[in-house]
N, C-alpha and C positions, 0 to 999 in steps of 0.2 A: 563446510558451512560458510555461506557468504554473509557478511555482517555490514549493515548500513547504520548510519546515524543521521542526525539532523543538522540544519544550519540556523544561524541567528537571523531569521527572516525579518525581525522587527527593525533591523538597521542594515541597509545594504553596504555601509562602510565597513562593517565587521565581517562580511561574508568572505572576501578574498583571503585574508589571513586565516580565518577559521577553516576554510576549505583546504588551504595548503597544509595546515596542521593535521587535518583528517587524513589527507593523502600520505603525509609523512609517517603517520602512525600505522598505516597499513589497512585501513578500512576498505571494503569493496566499493562503497559509494555513499552518496548522500540522497536523502529523500525529503521532499518538502510537502507541506500540508496547505490546504486552502481553508484556513480558519479565520484568523485575524488579518492575514496578508495574502497577496497574490502568490501562487505556487511557482510561477515561471521566472520572475525577475531575479530572485536570488540564485537560481540555477544558471542563468546567463552570466552572472558575476563569477560564480564558482567555476564554471567551465572555462572562462577566460584566464582564471588564476591557476589552473591545474592542468595536468597532462594525462593522468591515468584513471582517476576515480570515475565511476558511473554516476549519472545524474538522472534521478527519477522524480517525477511528480507522484506524490503518494498520499492523496491523489488530487487531480484537478477535477472540478465538478463539470460534468460533460454537458448537460442539457442547457446550461446557461450560456453556452458558446456554440456557434455554428461549427460543424466538423471542418469547414474550410479554415476557420480561425485556428483551430488546434493543429490542423495540418500545416499551416504556415509557420506557426511558432515552433512546432516540433521539427520541421525541416531545418529552420534556421539554427536551432540549438544543436541538432545533429551535425549539420554542415560545419559549424564553427568549432566543434569539439572532436572531430574525427569519428563521429558515430557513437558517442558515449551516452546519448540521451535515450531514455525510455519514457514514453507517454503513458503515465498511469492515470486512469479515468475512473470516476465513480458517479453514481446516479444521485446521491443524497436522497433524503426523504421528501415526501410531498410538501410538507409544511415549509421547508426551506426553499424549495423550488418556487412555490407559489407566493410565499409571504416575505422571504428574504431577498429573492432575486426577481420576483414578479415575472415568472415564465410559466407557460402552460404545463400541465402534468398529464402524462399518459402512462400506460403500463410500462414500467421501466425496462424490463428484460428484452422484449421485442424491439423497443426503440434503441437500446444499447447495441443490440446485434447489428442493426442498420448503421448506427453511428460508427462502429469499428469498420464495417465494410466500406462505408463512404470515405473515411479517412484513408484507408488502404487504397481505394480506387483513385483518390486524388494523388497520393504519392506515386502510384503506378503510372499515372499520366505524366507526372513530372520526371519520372525515371525512364519512361518509354517514349512513345511517339507523340505525346501531348494530347491524345484524344481522351476525353472524359465523358463517360456515359453511364452514370450510376442513377438508377431510379428505383425508389422504394416507396413504402407507404408514408414514411415520416420525412425522408430526405430525397432531394433530387438535385443532381449536379451534372449539367450537360454543356457548360460553357467554360472553355479554357483557351485563351489566346496567348501568343508569345509575350505580350506585354505583362501578363500576370503569372507567368511561369518562372519560378526562381532559378537561379543558376545551379547547375549540377554540382554534386560533390562526390568524392570517391570513397564511398562507404555505403553499406546497405541502408534502406529506409529504417527509421526508428522502430524499435519494438513497442508493443502495446501491452500494458497490463491493466487488468480490471479489478476493482474492489468488489468483493462479492460476499454476501452473508447468506441469503436464502437460496433454495435449490434452483430456482429459475436463472438467477444471475450466475451461479456457479456453473451451470450448464453452458451458458453463453460464453463465459470465460474459457472453459475447456475447449469449446468448439471453434472460437473465433480469435482469442487473444494469444499472446506469447507467454503470459504469466497471470497468476491470480494473486491479489493482495488481500489476505484474509484479515478479518477484524481481530483486534486484540481480545475482545470478549469471546474467548474460545478456550476449551480445555483439550487435553490430549484425548480423552475418551470421546468427546464430540467430534474431534478431527477424525479419529479412526472409524467411528461408527456411522457418522452422518455426512461429513464433508468430503472425505477422500473417495468414498464409493461413487458419489455424483461426478466428481472430477474424472475418475477413471472411466466411467461410462461415457462421458462427453468426449474424452480423448479417443476412446475406441470408435465412437460414432464418426468422428472426424478423420479417423485413420492416422492418428498422430501418436508418436512414441512418447512415453512419459519423460524420457531423457531430454526432450526438446522443450519441455514446459516447466517453468519455474513456479514453485509454491513458496510464498513469502508470508511470514507472520504467523498469526494464530495464537497469540499469547503475549504476555509482558515479559521483559527481562528486568529483574530487580537486582542491581548490584552496586558496589561501591568499594572504595579502598579499605573501609573498616566497617565494623558492626553498626556504628552510629549512622553512617551514610546509608547502609542497607535498610536500617529501621525507618529512616525518614522517607525513603522512596517506597518502602513497603506500605506505609500508611497512606501515601499519595495514591498508590494503586488500589488500596482498599476502597478509597472513595470512588475511584473510577469504576470499580466493579459494582459498587452500589448504584452509581449514576446510570451505567449502561443496563444493569439488571432491573432497574425500575421501568424500563421500556418494554412493552409487550412483545415487540418484534424479536427481542433477544431471549425471551423466556425458554425457547426450546433447549438452549444450552443449560439453563438451570434445571429444566425437567429431566435431562439426561442423567442428572445426579440426585433426583428426588428433591430438588430445591424449589419447586414451583411456588410453595407458600411464601418463600423469601421474596421472590419476584413480585408477588401480589402485595406483600406488605410494603416493600419499597415503593411500589407504584402509589399506594395509598398515602405514603408519607410525602411524596412529591405533590400530590393534590392538596395536601394539608399545609404545604409550604415548609415542611420540616427538612430542608436540604442539608442543614448542618448536622442533623442527627442521624442521617442515613448510614454513614460509614460504620457506626456502632453496631449495626445489625449484621455486618459481614465479619464472620470469624476468621481467625488466622488460617484455619484449614481450608476455608473457601478461597481465600486469596491464593493459597498455594496451588489450588486447582488451575488457576489462570496464569501462573507465573513461574518462571525459573528464578530461583532466589539463591543468593550467596555472595560472599565477598569476592573480590577479584581472584583470590587464590582458590575459590570453590566453584565459581560460576561455570567454568567449562564443563565440568561433570554434570552440573544441574541443567545446563542447556541441552546437553546430549540426552539426558534422561527425559526431559520435558518435550523436546522437539525432534530428537534424533530419529532418523528413518522415516519421518513424515514430511518435513518441510526442508527447503533448500537454502533459505535465507531468513535472518531475523533482524529486527531493528533493536539496536542496543540502547536506544534512547526512547523514553516514554512519549515525549512530544518535543516540539521545537523549543520549548522553554526549559527542557531538561536534557541537554546534550550529554552524550556518553563520554566517559573518560577511561576507556579500556586501554591498558598499556600495550605496546607493540607485541611483547612476548605472548600475552593472552590472545591477541588477535591471531597470532600464528598457531596457537593451540586450537582455536575455534575453527580455523581453516582446515584442520586435519579431520574434523568430524565428517564422516562420509555422507554424501547426498546423491540423489539420483539425477539431478539436473546437470547437463553438460553444456556450458555456454559455447556458442559457436564463435570461432575465431573471426 
């Protein structure tokens, strides 16, 4: 099992020392989010301060940037870190695209397919003969001159991962990307019965082996050095389950467990402004559906029971404000959990 954690994105001065400590502990890599802060800046600092750990955006919001912009920054991050960068992309929802970023909205899955293809075409031009000729419905790239072609570097082009929740984006991820970054609002049952069959079908259609495709996430990891720390994070996750569960797009996960009424109740509470009361509606048993839970001396078994045989990597931190504190010996134990993904050297 590959294990990622987060960086202190709120202060770039903290990133270098934090990344070095993460690398020394034995984590696979770091992943950044595009919430309050830019997802790329802290990875640039982390990359310059480290030699081994992988650097992932988890995720950058795609449609608010031109594919050329993401291609440029992805190239620079990969070139400066020996190819350790993975471009993780997500579509976000319509309201955020239109009202937070003021960009047009179209059906996200077909557009994301073109987005990934366009970024790859740009990188191929920079890796090859410089000719750029990508034309789709949403994106068109046909001009590339030496003045705008970055210097080559001796490593493969970056990998691309896609955040996916619904069946259409899962299909695009399996057919076009190198990995899928699953939402934390997910249960083992939903993974097995709904998510993984779509991914398997997409990989088969594209003629790709499962071992070449990484599946990341699909639930929370709730752990700490003692019971008090676990209990505090457990309650934080309880609220996150209530928050996500109040949104209709996520209700299929609840429905898989006969919890549709809970989703509708949570939704009604948000409309009534009862944000602080929502977590009380989520029982301990429901939280356990969404998380691997246990102290550091228990969590390896819990992670294997919750994620084992299904995903290849997990995030050990809930978000950038809650970094993981897994000790090196525990990370070594987690690395022994078998997975199907085989990273290419």
